[in-house]
N, C-alpha and C positions, 0 to 999 in steps of 0.2 A: 436280860435287863433287870435282874433281881436285885441289883445293887442299890436301886432306888425305891423308896416307899411306894411311889406310884409311877407307872410307866411315863416316860417323857411324852409330850404331845407335839406332833409334827403338823405344822400349818403350811399351806401354800396360798398366797394371795390371789392366784389365778390358776385355772386348770393346768395341771402339770403331771403327766403320767408317771414320770420318774418319782415324784413325791409319794404317790400312792404305793409304788413298788417298794420304796424305802421303808415305808410304814410297816409293810408286811414282813420285810426281811429283818427288821429290827424289833418287831413286836411292840411298836409304839401305838399310841392312840392317834388316830387321824383327827385333827382338830376341825371343828365346825365353825365356820364364820359366814357372815353375810356382807356382801359388798356390792355397791352399785354407784352410779353417778347421778348427781342432781342435774337438772337441765343446763346449768352453767358449767358442767363438767367437773365440779368439785366432787370429792370422794366421800361416800358414806361407808362406814365400817362398823360392824357389830360382831363380837366374838361370843359364840354360844357355849363353848366348852369351858368348864371351870379350870383355871390354870394356877390358882393360888397355891403356893408352896411346891410347884412343879417345874421341872426343866422343860423348856420349850425350844423347838427347832423350827426354823423357817426355811423351806426349800423353794427355790425360785429359779426360773429361767431369766437371766439378766441380759439377754440380747435385746437390742432396741430399748435401752434402759431409761430414756428420759420420761416416758409415760409410766414406768414401773417404780421409779425411785420414791416418790411421795407416798403411794400406797404401801410400799415396804416400810417406810419410816413410821407411818401411822400404825401399822401392825406391830412392829417391834416395840414401840413406845407404849401402846395400849396393853400389850402383854405384860410389860414391866409394871404399869399402873395397876393392873389387875392382880398382881402378886406373884408373877413368875419368878422363880429363883435365879434363872439365867435364860438368856435368849441367844442361841447360836444360829449362824447362817450357813446354809449349804447352797452354794451357787456354783454348780459345775463349770459353767462358762462365766468368767469374771470380766466384766466390761471395764471400760475406761482404763486400759493399760497401754494404749497406743502412744499418747502424747506424754512422753517421759523426759522431755527436754524442752527448754525454751529456744526453739530453733531461730526465731527472729524476735526482735524487741517487741514487747507487748503481748506475746502469746501466753495463754494460760497453760500451765503444766497440769493438765486435768487428771492425770493418773494420781498425782500426789494430793490434789485437792479433793478428789472423790474419795480416796482412801481415808483422808483425815475426817471427812464428813461422815462416812459410813461407820467408821470405828466408834463414833460416839453412841451408836444405837445398837451395837451387838457386843457379845462377850467373847465370841470366837468365830472362826470361819473355816470352812472346808471348800476347796475348789480343785479343778482338774486342769493341768497344763496351762496355767496362765501365761500370757505373753510377757515373759520376763526378758526384756531386751537390755536396756541400760541399767535396770534394777537387778541386782544379783539375788535378791530374796524379797518376799512380800513384807518381811519385817522392817524393811527400809522405809516403807510408806504406811503400812497398817499398824495400828497401835493396839491390836488385840492378837492373842495367839491364833495362829493359822496352820493348817495342814494342807500341803500341796500334794495331790494325788497324781501319779504318773499314769498316763493312759496307754503307754506302749504295750503293756501286757494284754490289754483288751484288744488292741488292734492285732497283735501277734496271734492271739487265740483264734481270731476270725480268719486270719490269713493262712494259718498253718495247714489246714486240710487241702488248700488249693494246690494244684499241680503245675509245674513249669511256670513259675511266676518270677518276674523281675520287678523289684521295687524301684521306683523312680522318685528320688527326693529332689527338692528344689531349694537351691541356695547353699553355699558352702557352710554358712552358719548353722544349718540344720543337719550337717553330716553326722554328728555324734548321735543325735536323736534318731535319725534314719537307721544308723548302724545298730542301735539298740533294738529297734523293732526287728531288723533283719536277723540279728543273732537269736532272738527269741522265737522267731517263726521258721528259721532255717532257709530263708530265701536269699539269693544274691541281691545286690542293690547297686545303683549308680546314682550320681549326683549331677543334676543339671545346673549350669551356671546362669544366673540372672544378670542381665545387663540393662540398666535403665537408659532409655533413649530420650526421655523427655517426660513432661507432665502426663502421668497416667498411661505411659507406654513403655514397654520393655521387650527384650528379646531373651529367649531361653535357648541355650546351646547345650548339646548333649554329647557325650563321648561316643566312640564307635560301638554300635549295638549289633553288629552283624552276627556275632556268636549267639545272640539271644532271639533271633528270628524264629517264630513259631511259639514263642512264650506269650504268656498273658502279662501285659505291661500294666502295673498298678502304681499310679501316682499317689503318694501318701503325703499328708500334711497335718499340722496341728488344727488349723482353722481355715475354712473357706469363707471369705467375705465377698469381695468383688469377683473373685474367681479369675482375674485377668492373667495372673501368672500361670495358673493351670491351663487356661485357654491357650496361651502361647506354647506351653509344653505339648498340648494335644496337637497343635498345628505343626510343631517340629517333628513329632513322632509320625504324623501322617505324611510329611514330606520325605520321610525315610522309608515309606512303604509299609509302615506299621499301623494296623487298624484295630488290633485287639487291645483296646485301651480302657482301663477302669480307673476309678479314683476312690480312695478311702481316707476319711479324716475323722478326727475326734469331734470337732465342733463345726456344724454347718450353719452359717448365718444366711448365706445366699442373698446378699443385698441385690436389689433391683432384678430379682428373678434370675440370678446368675446360674442357678441350677439348670434352668431351661436352655440358657446359652451354651452351657457345657455339653449338654446332650445333643443340641443342634449341631455342635462342632464335630461330633463323632464319638463322644464318650458312650461306651456300651452300658456301663453300670456305675452308680454313685451310691456309696455307703458311708454312713456317719454313725457316731455314737448318739445316744439319746439324751445328751445334755440340753439340746435345743430341739423341741418337737418338729419333726419333718418326716415326710413320707420315706426318706432314705434311711431312717433310723433302723439299723439292724444289729448294732453293737450295744449291749447293755453295760453301762458303766456303773450301775448300782452296786454290784458286789465289790467294786474297788473302793466305793465311798464308805461303806459300812465300817471297816476297821478304823478309818480316820475319824469318823464321827464318834465312834465309841471312845477313842483316845481323848477327844475334846470333852466329851461328857464326863469322863472320869476325872480329868484335870479340873473341870469346872466344879464338880462335886467336892473334890479335895480342897479347892480354894474357899469353899463355903464353910468348912469345918472350923 
């Protein structure tokens, strides 16, 4: 980090283990701040670390974002007011990517609106495996430079040492991603087909798995939110007489305690990356983030010359 007169300062508006580990890996200063809520739930914020003339980074878990957005805005804007030369955002899980189309008249396209709003308060952004569905790139909606980190290598590194593994991907649209993980870890894979049956219900069908009996079946996905698709996959596997079932994902949101529902359904183990703090975090994505952050810092520094 010697390219800067003073080390960048990394802040996190709420406790976030990944932020601390990034500080250590990048030899940054971990910024000190004070935050609390007044009785009416308004936010109080005070920054104790001097940031004048320094590059600042904000690392945050943006799952369940509504309660986190205003404190994030207050932090980034206060850093600017106190003299930070630039403020970048490291949000490994990027929220508000679901609603990317006006499906019915009157609906808000929240992915575009959130991106427009957030872009006003940051200079660059790093994220991991965002849900790019109808958007081909973040640049379509975000107005600041961004770096998208692929998490497949982290999943593959965790999966590689395991013996007799079959990877189970969900949805034909994910086949390329699953194939990438499989090629990096050396395990075979199959793809389950998802069929929507109605509001909130679906069926998962799988190809013939007889040749893989005796293997460890590992369901892999980018993100687990409601967990309903994975739950249906577990049920399908169990109906085939397969009970050695595990699941690995990059982001684990686990809405409505879906992690407990998956375990109750017969899942033996659940493993996630540490983008969102959870007891299942066993895959460290920090080393993947560092190169992308450094690129953004260097680009930001050049822009100020």
